[in-house]
C-alpha positions in Angstrom: 276.5 27.5 -19.8 273.6 26.4 -17.6 274.6 28.4 -14.5 271.4 29.1 -12.7 272.8 30.7 -9.6 272.3 34.3 -10.9 268.8 33.6 -11.9 268.0 31.7 -8.4 269.3 35.1 -6.6 266.9 37.1 -8.6 264.1 34.8 -8.0 264.8 34.7 -4.4 265.1 38.4 -4.1 261.9 38.9 -6.1 260.0 36.7 -3.8 261.4 38.6 -0.8 260.3 41.9 -2.4 256.8 40.6 -3.0 256.4 39.2 0.6 257.6 42.6 2.1 255.3 44.6 -0.1 252.1 45.9 1.3 250.7 46.2 -2.2 251.5 42.7 -3.4 251.9 40.3 -0.5 248.2 39.5 -0.4 248.4 38.7 -4.2 251.6 36.7 -3.8 249.8 34.4 -1.1 247.2 33.7 -3.7 249.8 33.1 -6.4 251.7 30.6 -4.1 248.4 28.9 -3.3 247.8 28.3 -7.0 251.2 26.8 -7.4 250.6 24.5 -4.3 253.6 25.7 -2.5 254.0 27.5 1.0 256.5 30.0 -0.1 259.1 31.4 -2.8 261.9 28.9 -1.4 259.6 26.0 -1.9 258.8 26.9 -5.4 262.5 27.7 -6.2 263.7 24.4 -4.8 261.5 22.3 -6.9 262.5 24.2 -10.2 266.1 23.7 -9.0 265.8 20.0 -8.4 264.4 19.4 -11.9 267.3 21.4 -13.4 269.9 19.5 -11.4 268.5 16.2 -12.2 268.6 17.0 -15.9 272.0 18.4 -16.1 273.9 15.2 -16.0 272.5 13.7 -19.0 272.3 16.9 -21.0 273.5 16.7 -24.5 275.2 19.9 -25.9 272.7 20.4 -28.5 269.6 19.1 -26.6 266.6 21.5 -25.5 264.5 18.6 -24.4 265.3 15.9 -21.9 263.5 12.9 -20.0 264.1 12.7 -16.3 263.0 10.4 -13.5 262.7 11.8 -10.1 263.8 8.7 -8.6 265.1 8.5 -4.9 264.3 12.4 -4.6 260.6 11.6 -5.4 259.5 12.2 -1.8 261.0 15.6 -1.6 259.8 17.0 -5.0 256.3 18.7 -4.8 254.6 17.0 -7.7 251.4 19.2 -7.2 253.6 22.1 -8.2 255.0 20.4 -11.2 251.6 19.4 -12.4 250.8 23.2 -12.3 253.8 23.9 -14.7 253.2 20.8 -16.9 251.7 21.3 -20.2 249.4 18.1 -19.9 246.0 19.8 -19.2 246.9 22.8 -21.3 247.6 20.8 -24.6 243.9 21.0 -25.6 243.9 24.8 -25.3 247.6 25.3 -26.6 248.0 28.2 -29.0 251.1 28.6 -31.3 252.5 31.9 -30.8 255.8 33.5 -32.2 256.9 34.2 -28.5 256.2 30.6 -27.3 254.0 31.9 -24.6 252.4 28.6 -23.8 255.8 26.8 -23.7 257.2 29.5 -21.5 254.4 28.9 -18.9 254.4 25.2 -19.1 258.0 24.0 -20.0 257.6 20.3 -19.0 255.4 17.3 -19.7 254.4 14.9 -17.1 254.8 11.1 -17.9 254.1 8.0 -16.0 255.6 7.1 -12.7 256.7 10.6 -12.0 258.7 11.0 -15.1 259.1 14.3 -16.6 259.9 15.5 -20.2 261.7 18.8 -20.1 260.3 20.5 -23.3 262.7 23.4 -23.3 265.6 23.7 -20.9 266.1 27.5 -21.2 262.3 28.0 -20.6 262.6 26.0 -17.2 265.5 28.2 -16.2 263.3 31.1 -16.8 260.9 29.7 -14.3 263.4 30.7 -11.6 262.8 34.4 -12.2 261.9 35.9 -15.6 258.8 33.7 -16.1 257.8 34.3 -12.4 257.5 38.1 -13.1 255.3 37.6 -16.1 253.0 34.9 -14.5 252.7 37.0 -11.4 251.8 40.0 -13.8 249.2 37.8 -15.4 247.9 36.6 -12.1 247.4 40.3 -11.0 245.5 41.1 -14.1 243.2 38.2 -13.4 242.6 39.5 -9.9 241.6 43.0 -11.3 244.8 44.9 -10.5 244.8 47.9 -12.7 248.2 49.5 -12.0 251.2 49.0 -14.2 253.0 46.1 -12.4 256.1 46.0 -14.7 256.6 49.8 -14.2 256.5 49.5 -10.4 258.5 46.3 -10.4 261.0 48.0 -12.7 261.7 50.8 -10.1 261.0 49.4 -6.7 262.5 46.0 -7.4 264.9 45.8 -10.4 266.6 49.2 -9.8 266.4 49.9 -6.1 266.8 46.5 -4.7 268.5 44.3 -7.4 270.7 46.6 -9.3 271.6 48.9 -6.3 272.5 45.8 -4.2 274.6 44.3 -7.1 276.6 47.4 -7.3 277.2 47.4 -3.7 278.3 43.8 -3.6 280.9 44.6 -6.5 282.5 47.7 -5.3 284.3 48.2 -2.1 283.4 51.4 -0.3 287.0 51.8 0.8 288.1 52.1 -2.8 285.2 53.5 -4.6 283.0 56.5 -4.1 279.5 55.1 -4.8 276.3 57.4 -5.3 273.0 55.8 -6.5 270.5 57.8 -8.4 268.3 58.2 -5.5 271.4 59.9 -3.5 272.1 62.3 -6.2 268.6 63.3 -6.9 268.2 65.9 -4.2 271.4 67.8 -5.0 271.3 67.3 -8.8 267.7 68.6 -9.3 267.1 65.0 -10.6 269.1 62.0 -10.9 272.5 62.3 -12.4 272.4 58.7 -13.5 271.4 55.4 -12.0 274.7 54.9 -10.3 278.0 57.0 -10.1 281.3 55.1 -9.3 284.5 56.7 -8.8 288.0 55.4 -8.2 290.6 58.3 -8.2 290.1 60.1 -11.6 288.2 57.4 -13.1 284.5 57.6 -13.0 281.7 55.2 -14.4 278.4 56.7 -15.0 275.7 53.9 -15.2 272.3 53.9 -16.6 270.3 50.6 -15.8 267.8 49.4 -18.3 265.6 46.6 -17.2 263.8 46.5 -20.5 262.8 43.7 -23.0 262.9 43.6 -26.7 259.5 42.3 -28.1 259.3 39.1 -30.1 258.0 40.7 -33.2 260.9 43.0 -33.4 263.4 40.1 -32.8 261.7 38.0 -35.5 261.1 40.7 -38.1 264.5 40.1 -39.7 265.3 43.8 -40.5 267.6 46.1 -38.9 265.2 48.9 -39.6 262.4 47.6 -37.2 264.9 46.2 -34.6 266.7 49.6 -34.2 263.6 51.6 -34.1 262.4 49.6 -31.1 265.8 49.7 -29.6 266.2 53.3 -29.9 262.9 53.9 -28.0 264.7 52.0 -25.0 268.1 53.6 -25.5 267.8 57.0 -26.9 264.5 58.6 -26.8 261.0 57.1 -26.0 257.4 57.7 -27.5 257.0 60.7 -25.0 260.2 62.3 -26.3 261.9 61.6 -22.9 265.6 60.9 -23.1 266.7 57.4 -22.5 270.1 55.6 -22.3 272.8 57.2 -24.4 271.1 60.6 -24.2 270.7 60.3 -20.3 274.6 59.6 -20.0 275.5 62.6 -22.4 273.2 64.8 -20.0 274.9 63.3 -16.8 278.4 64.3 -18.2 277.1 67.8 -19.1 275.9 68.1 -15.4 279.3 66.7 -14.0 281.2 69.2 -16.0 279.2 71.9 -14.6 280.2 70.9 -11.1 278.6 68.6 -8.5 278.4 69.2 -4.8 278.2 65.5 -3.5 281.6 64.6 -4.6 285.0 66.3 -5.2 286.9 65.8 -8.4 290.6 65.8 -7.7 291.9 65.9 -11.1 291.5 68.0 -14.3 292.1 64.7 -16.4 289.1 63.0 -15.2 288.3 59.9 -17.2 284.7 59.0 -17.9 283.4 55.5 -18.4 279.7 55.6 -19.9 277.9 52.3 -19.3 274.6 51.1 -20.0 273.8 48.0 -17.8 271.0 46.0 -19.3 269.2 42.6 -18.3 267.7 41.3 -21.5 270.4 39.0 -23.3 269.0 40.1 -26.6 271.1 43.2 -26.4 274.3 41.5 -26.1 274.9 41.2 -30.0 277.9 42.1 -32.1 278.1 45.9 -33.0 275.6 47.2 -30.4 278.5 49.3 -28.7 279.7 50.7 -32.0 276.2 51.8 -33.0 275.1 53.4 -29.8 278.5 54.9 -29.2 278.3 56.7 -32.4 274.8 58.1 -31.3 276.4 59.0 -27.9 279.2 60.9 -29.2 276.8 62.9 -31.5 274.7 63.8 -28.5 277.7 64.9 -26.6 278.6 67.5 -29.3 275.2 69.1 -28.6 276.1 69.5 -24.8 278.2 72.2 -23.0 280.8 69.9 -21.4 283.1 72.5 -19.9 285.7 70.7 -18.1 288.6 68.7 -19.5 287.2 65.3 -19.5 288.5 62.3 -21.2 285.4 60.5 -22.4 285.7 56.9 -23.2 283.4 55.0 -25.7 279.8 53.8 -24.5 279.7 50.2 -23.4 276.8 47.9 -22.9 277.2 45.4 -19.9 274.9 42.6 -18.9 273.8 42.7 -15.2 274.8 39.0 -15.3 278.7 40.1 -15.5 278.3 41.9 -12.2 276.5 39.0 -10.5 279.0 36.4 -11.8 281.9 38.4 -10.9 280.8 40.4 -7.9 283.3 38.7 -5.5 286.1 39.2 -7.8 285.4 42.8 -8.3 284.9 43.6 -4.7 288.0 41.9 -3.6 289.8 43.6 -6.6 291.0 40.4 -8.1 289.4 42.1 -11.2 290.2 45.8 -11.8 286.9 47.1 -13.3 288.2 50.1 -15.0 291.2 48.1 -16.1 289.2 45.4 -17.5 287.1 48.0 -19.5 290.4 49.5 -20.8 291.5 46.1 -21.9 288.3 45.9 -23.7 288.8 49.1 -25.4 292.2 47.9 -26.7 290.8 44.6 -27.7 288.2 46.3 -30.1 290.8 48.3 -31.8 292.1 44.9 -33.2 291.2 44.4 -36.8 288.3 41.9 -36.9 287.4 42.5 -33.3 285.8 46.0 -33.7 282.2 44.7 -32.9 282.8 42.1 -30.4 280.4 42.6 -27.2 282.0 43.2 -23.7 280.7 39.8 -22.5 282.3 37.8 -25.4 285.5 39.6 -24.5 285.3 38.9 -20.8 284.6 35.3 -21.3 287.6 34.9 -23.5 289.8 37.1 -21.2 288.8 35.2 -17.9 289.7 32.0 -19.5 293.1 33.2 -20.8 293.7 34.3 -17.2 292.7 31.2 -15.7 290.2 32.8 -13.5 287.1 30.3 -12.8 283.5 31.7 -12.9 282.6 30.1 -9.7 279.1 30.9 -8.1 279.2 34.1 -6.0 279.2 34.1 -2.1 275.5 35.4 -2.3 274.6 32.7 -4.7 275.9 30.1 -2.4 274.1 31.7 0.5 270.7 31.8 -1.3 271.2 28.3 -2.6 271.8 27.0 0.8 268.7 28.7 2.3 266.5 27.3 -0.4 267.8 23.8 0.0 268.5 23.4 3.7 266.0 21.0 5.8 264.4 19.8 2.5 
């Protein structure tokens, strides 16, 4: 499923963030100049054009494809495409287990403005994910010494991308919404990254914009894989609680009473959720493994009120972006959908099914199309207009 709208939205918002940042706007100008484009929209337009020209002839098992820019040749910035072509870098190409060179240069430029797409998923990453890492490399080359990924994780991923996705998914007339930043002053620190309540049902969300390193993915052993994942979702190298431990602590705080919201019912139902961005975490069994860890942590807390605490669920941010209009208009009942998932994983043989697999099957059965969101259409229109 090559739906590039969510990545386009992220890329557009990221360029907007860099443009408005007093810290990064100067570096962004140099980055765009190197790519031979005037702004982020021009950059995204050219990547989108390559993708859309390739899609009609795309085979279901193909990862590479030759395209001719044809009548659109005058609209395409071939100077930019030369920058992301592997041609001039072949002599310096180094094979690596994470395909760094191919990620930076996912196309090969042929004669008469023909292009060979070497890897379509890596070309998709040029809309957002690879922009983050090439911009990080650009900063390093220009002697920027601060931790860009840490700054970007807080300022952009959480407080711009995640916060705004949540506000586009949940109608304030139906839901009580409190971001971590809003709860921080009254909870002596964040309760969680987002608190979402509808009547007696509360979603407590921790947002994790973290990546699993290639060596851990390729190691082939669950021991190494889970050790690295536990640092991101349980407790990190500095012994700070992460993910499941943060959610357990949030429920403890909630049970001791909060001042920013009034809980009307003694039978409050808690939905603990980890929202992630790296698709590597969407594998079979992740919910079962980390829910067991979560339940173990709960036993060591002092949850005093009569809460009904549901199993932990990992949900990809893509889900919220894909279905934000359905959620906001309440065509999809968010809590009801998770309840259906809980019932689904009780079925023998389905115990380890991840949430996204269930949702895809459920939406098909219900006949609900996965159309581009309103924001996706708006951003695509702004990028494509006048070109």
